[in-house]
C-alpha positions as CSV (number, residue, x, y, z in Angstrom):
1,M,26.4,186.0,55.9
2,T,25.3,189.3,54.4
3,S,22.3,190.9,55.9
4,T,18.6,190.1,54.8
5,P,17.2,192.5,52.3
6,L,14.3,194.0,53.0
7,T,12.6,193.8,50.1
8,L,12.0,190.8,47.6
9,P,11.7,191.0,44.0
10,K,8.0,190.0,42.5
11,R,7.6,187.9,39.6
12,P,4.3,187.1,37.6
13,L,2.4,183.7,38.9
14,G,1.8,182.3,35.0
15,P,-0.8,184.2,33.8
16,T,-3.2,184.6,36.9
17,G,-2.2,188.1,37.5
18,L,-0.8,187.2,41.0
19,M,2.6,188.6,42.0
20,V,4.9,186.3,44.0
21,T,8.2,186.5,45.9
22,P,11.0,183.8,44.5
23,I,10.5,182.2,47.8
24,C,7.7,180.7,48.9
25,I,7.0,179.5,52.4
26,G,6.2,175.6,52.7
27,A,3.8,174.9,55.3
28,A,3.5,171.0,55.0
29,P,5.5,170.1,58.1
30,L,4.1,172.8,59.9
31,G,1.0,170.8,59.6
32,D,3.1,168.1,62.1
33,M,3.6,165.6,60.1
34,P,6.1,163.0,62.0
35,E,5.7,160.2,59.8
36,T,6.9,162.2,56.5
37,F,9.5,164.5,58.0
38,A,10.7,161.8,60.9
39,Y,10.3,165.0,63.1
40,G,7.0,167.1,64.5
41,V,6.3,170.5,65.2
42,P,4.7,171.3,68.4
43,E,1.3,173.8,67.8
44,D,3.1,176.9,69.7
45,R,6.1,176.7,67.5
46,A,4.1,176.4,64.3
47,L,2.4,179.8,65.2
48,E,5.4,181.6,66.1
49,T,7.3,180.5,62.4
50,L,3.6,181.6,60.9
51,R,3.9,185.0,62.4
52,A,7.6,185.5,61.5
53,A,6.8,184.1,58.0
54,F,3.5,186.8,57.4
55,A,5.8,189.5,58.8
56,S,8.6,189.1,56.3
57,P,9.7,189.8,53.0
58,I,8.5,186.7,51.7
59,N,4.4,186.9,50.5
60,F,3.6,183.5,49.3
61,M,2.9,180.3,51.4
62,D,1.7,176.7,50.4
63,T,-0.2,174.4,52.1
64,A,-2.6,172.1,51.3
65,A,-5.9,170.4,52.7
66,I,-3.9,166.5,53.4
67,Y,-0.9,168.4,54.9
68,G,-1.3,166.9,58.8
69,N,-4.7,165.6,57.8
70,G,-5.8,169.6,57.8
71,E,-3.9,170.6,60.8
72,S,-1.4,172.9,58.7
73,E,-4.4,174.6,57.3
74,R,-6.2,175.0,61.0
75,R,-2.7,176.2,62.5
76,I,-2.3,178.9,59.2
77,G,-6.0,179.8,60.1
78,L,-5.5,180.7,63.8
79,V,-2.7,183.2,62.6
80,L,-4.8,184.7,59.9
81,K,-8.0,185.1,62.3
82,E,-4.9,187.1,64.7
83,M,-4.3,189.1,61.8
84,G,-7.9,189.6,60.4
85,G,-7.4,188.0,57.1
86,I,-4.6,187.8,54.6
87,P,-2.6,190.7,54.2
88,D,-2.8,192.7,51.6
89,G,-0.6,191.5,48.8
90,F,0.1,188.1,50.4
91,V,-0.7,185.2,48.3
92,L,-1.6,181.7,49.8
93,A,-1.9,178.1,48.1
94,T,-4.1,175.4,49.1
95,K,-4.6,171.9,47.5
96,A,-7.8,170.0,47.1
97,D,-7.0,166.5,48.3
98,R,-7.9,162.9,48.2
99,D,-9.4,161.3,51.2
100,A,-6.7,160.4,53.9
101,K,-8.3,157.3,54.4
102,T,-10.2,155.8,51.4
103,G,-8.0,157.3,48.7
104,D,-11.5,158.7,47.1
105,F,-10.4,161.1,44.2
106,S,-13.5,161.8,43.0
107,G,-15.4,165.4,42.4
108,E,-17.3,165.1,45.2
109,Q,-14.0,164.7,47.7
110,M,-12.5,167.3,46.0
111,K,-15.9,169.2,47.2
112,R,-15.3,168.2,50.8
113,S,-11.7,169.1,50.4
114,V,-12.3,172.6,49.2
115,E,-15.4,173.1,51.8
116,G,-13.1,171.9,54.5
117,S,-10.2,174.3,53.5
118,L,-12.6,177.4,53.3
119,Q,-13.3,176.2,57.3
120,R,-9.9,175.7,58.6
121,L,-8.5,178.6,56.9
122,G,-11.2,181.0,58.1
123,L,-11.5,182.1,54.5
124,D,-14.8,182.5,52.2
125,R,-12.1,182.6,49.2
126,L,-9.0,181.0,48.2
127,Q,-6.8,182.4,46.1
128,Y,-5.0,179.4,44.5
129,V,-5.8,175.7,44.7
130,Y,-3.7,172.9,42.9
131,I,-5.2,169.5,42.2
132,H,-2.9,167.6,44.4
133,D,-0.9,163.9,43.6
134,P,-3.0,163.0,40.9
135,E,-0.6,160.5,40.4
136,H,-3.4,158.5,43.0
137,S,-6.3,158.8,40.5
138,T,-6.3,158.7,36.6
139,F,-6.1,161.1,33.9
140,E,-9.3,160.1,32.4
141,N,-11.1,160.7,36.4
142,V,-9.3,164.3,36.7
143,M,-10.4,165.6,33.7
144,G,-13.5,163.9,33.0
145,P,-17.2,165.0,33.6
146,G,-18.0,165.5,37.3
147,G,-14.4,164.9,38.3
148,P,-11.8,167.0,40.4
149,L,-11.2,169.7,37.2
150,E,-14.2,170.3,37.2
151,V,-15.7,170.5,40.2
152,L,-12.7,173.4,40.7
153,Q,-13.5,175.0,37.6
154,A,-17.4,175.6,39.0
155,F,-15.6,176.9,42.3
156,R,-14.0,179.4,40.1
157,D,-17.3,180.6,38.3
158,Q,-19.0,181.0,41.7
159,G,-15.9,183.2,42.8
160,V,-14.8,181.0,45.7
161,I,-11.5,179.9,44.2
162,E,-9.5,182.6,41.6
163,H,-6.7,179.6,40.2
164,I,-6.0,176.6,39.6
165,G,-3.0,174.6,39.2
166,I,-1.5,171.3,39.2
167,S,0.5,169.7,41.6
168,G,2.2,165.9,42.1
169,G,5.1,163.9,41.2
170,P,5.8,161.8,38.2
171,V,7.0,164.1,36.1
172,D,5.3,162.8,33.0
173,M,2.4,162.8,34.7
174,L,2.4,166.4,35.3
175,I,3.6,167.1,31.6
176,R,0.6,165.5,30.3
177,Y,-1.8,167.7,32.4
178,M,0.1,171.0,31.7
179,E,-0.7,170.1,28.0
180,T,-3.9,170.7,28.6
181,G,-4.4,174.4,29.2
182,E,-6.3,174.0,31.8
183,F,-3.7,175.0,34.7
184,S,-1.6,178.4,35.0
185,A,0.8,176.8,37.4
186,V,2.9,173.5,38.1
187,E,4.4,172.4,41.3
188,T,7.1,169.8,41.1
189,H,8.8,168.6,44.6
190,N,12.3,167.0,45.4
191,R,13.1,166.5,41.4
192,Y,14.5,170.1,40.5
193,T,17.7,169.6,42.9
194,L,21.3,169.4,43.1
195,L,20.7,165.8,43.4
196,N,18.0,165.2,41.2
197,R,16.8,166.9,38.0
198,S,14.2,164.8,36.5
199,A,11.8,167.9,36.2
200,E,14.1,169.2,33.5
201,S,11.9,168.7,31.0
202,L,8.8,169.5,32.9
203,L,10.8,173.5,33.4
204,D,11.0,173.3,29.6
205,V,7.4,172.5,28.5
206,A,6.0,175.1,31.2
207,A,8.3,177.7,30.0
208,R,7.1,176.9,26.4
209,L,3.5,177.2,27.7
210,G,3.7,180.3,29.8
211,M,2.9,178.7,33.1
212,A,4.2,179.0,36.3
213,V,6.9,176.9,38.2
214,V,6.6,175.9,41.4
215,N,10.0,174.0,42.7
216,A,9.1,172.5,46.1
217,A,12.1,170.9,48.2
218,P,15.1,172.2,47.0
219,Y,17.0,170.9,49.7
220,G,15.2,167.3,48.5
221,S,13.0,167.5,51.9
222,G,16.2,168.1,54.3
223,M,19.2,166.5,53.5
224,L,20.4,169.1,51.5
225,A,19.8,171.7,54.4
226,K,20.7,169.9,57.3
227,G,23.6,167.9,55.8
228,P,23.6,164.1,54.8
229,D,25.0,163.4,57.9
230,A,22.4,164.7,60.1
231,Y,19.7,163.9,57.8
232,A,20.3,161.4,55.6
233,R,16.9,161.3,53.7
234,Y,15.8,162.3,50.2
235,A,12.1,162.8,49.1
236,Y,10.1,161.4,52.3
237,Q,12.1,158.3,52.8
238,D,15.7,157.1,53.5
239,A,18.4,157.8,50.9
240,P,20.1,155.7,49.1
241,T,23.7,154.9,49.8
242,A,24.7,156.4,46.8
243,L,23.2,159.4,46.7
244,V,24.3,160.3,50.6
245,E,28.1,160.0,49.0
246,R,26.8,162.4,46.5
247,A,25.7,164.7,49.1
248,R,28.6,164.6,51.1
249,R,30.6,165.3,48.3
250,L,28.8,168.4,47.7
251,A,28.9,169.5,50.9
252,A,32.7,168.8,50.9
253,I,32.8,171.1,47.7
254,C,30.5,173.9,49.3
255,Q,32.8,173.8,52.4
256,G,36.1,174.4,50.4
257,Y,34.5,177.4,49.1
258,D,33.0,179.0,52.5
259,V,29.5,178.7,51.1
260,P,26.6,176.4,52.9
261,L,25.7,173.3,51.5
262,A,21.9,174.7,52.4
263,A,23.0,178.1,50.1
264,A,24.0,176.2,46.8
265,A,20.9,173.9,47.1
266,L,18.5,176.9,47.4
267,Q,19.8,179.0,44.8
268,F,20.8,176.4,42.3
269,S,16.5,176.9,41.9
270,L,16.6,180.4,42.6
271,R,18.9,181.1,39.8
272,D,16.8,179.4,37.2
273,P,14.7,181.8,35.1
274,R,12.3,179.1,34.4
275,V,11.2,178.4,37.9
276,T,8.6,181.3,39.2
277,T,9.7,180.7,43.0
278,T,10.8,177.8,45.3
279,V,9.0,176.6,48.2
280,V,11.4,176.1,51.0
281,G,9.4,174.3,54.5
282,I,10.3,176.0,57.1
283,T,9.4,174.7,61.1
284,R,11.2,177.5,63.2
285,P,10.7,181.3,63.4
286,E,14.5,182.0,63.3
287,R,14.3,179.9,59.7
288,V,12.7,182.6,57.8
289,T,15.7,184.8,58.1
290,Q,18.3,182.3,57.9
291,T,16.5,181.5,54.6
292,L,16.4,184.5,53.5
293,E,20.5,185.3,54.1
294,L,21.4,181.7,52.3
295,A,19.5,183.3,49.2
296,V,22.0,186.1,49.0
297,H,24.8,184.3,50.5
298,P,27.7,184.8,47.5
299,I,28.6,182.3,45.5
300,P,31.5,182.4,43.4
301,D,30.3,181.4,39.7
302,E,33.2,178.4,39.4
303,L,31.3,176.5,42.3
304,W,28.4,175.9,39.8
305,P,30.4,173.4,37.6
306,R,32.3,172.1,40.1
307,L,29.0,170.9,41.7
308,D,27.2,169.6,38.6
309,A,30.8,167.3,38.1
310,V,29.5,165.5,41.1
311,G,26.7,164.3,39.5
312,F,23.0,164.1,39.6
313,D,20.2,161.8,39.1
314,T,17.8,162.3,35.9
315,D,15.1,159.4,36.8
316,D,12.1,160.3,39.0
317,P,12.8,159.8,42.8
318,A,9.6,157.3,43.0
319,I,12.8,154.6,41.9
320,Y,13.6,155.2,45.8
321,R,10.6,153.5,47.1
322,S,10.6,150.1,48.4
């Protein structure tokens, strides 16, 4: 592989004035979530991974209140305390969440969520906060009086939150929120990868509106990084047989060009001008450097149409859920 670049170009995160690298560290698995990822991450390794991430050329990190029931934020907070706060030029995004036990998605719950994030992260201000997984509520609740958006806007008016985004699953639902004009960035996951391109319309809408697109899970939550035989899961569940077979075909084509499947999966997202930044979940310190190497691994132009010819889903990954 090529040597790791010392710097990464930065791009505007929509109209926020924040500048972020095209790669973002995804801290969900660092919250030790074996029920989601089918593996755990002990605290000492998570802290070492976070230290490596903060020391790298990457300047953007993504977490959420609900990841590991706050464990991801708590661990980030421990490392931030060591460093004396968020490094200059670094952007940390988190998410306001429903109550994991009751499902409460009220404005009051969003207030509790933000206050919990501040405490766990050891901060008095949050740079970026998404409303997270609004598919667990209704549009009317999220956007209505006293609802989640109004609560976050009040925090923004008080200077507690700088910017507000929307992060979730179903594409049509996200587009409805995007078109309100209330959000500066949209985060989509598992829906713009080599295997699934159901977020294509979302990317077009974001480009039209001038919104940032944060594309999470370019590896489909792991299969396109570890390989379908080592990790036959997509979107945090067992992958359908047909999807596993397509992943095997992608891997074989990449092998013929001496290109790691993970490099093609990552660069598929990085090369799209509509994508502002790509969120990559990282669970070991060495994965930071490896990710940067995958981002610059040489890929011949002729590989992309061959990968496209394998086919990809245009339906939302929710169809895989039992």
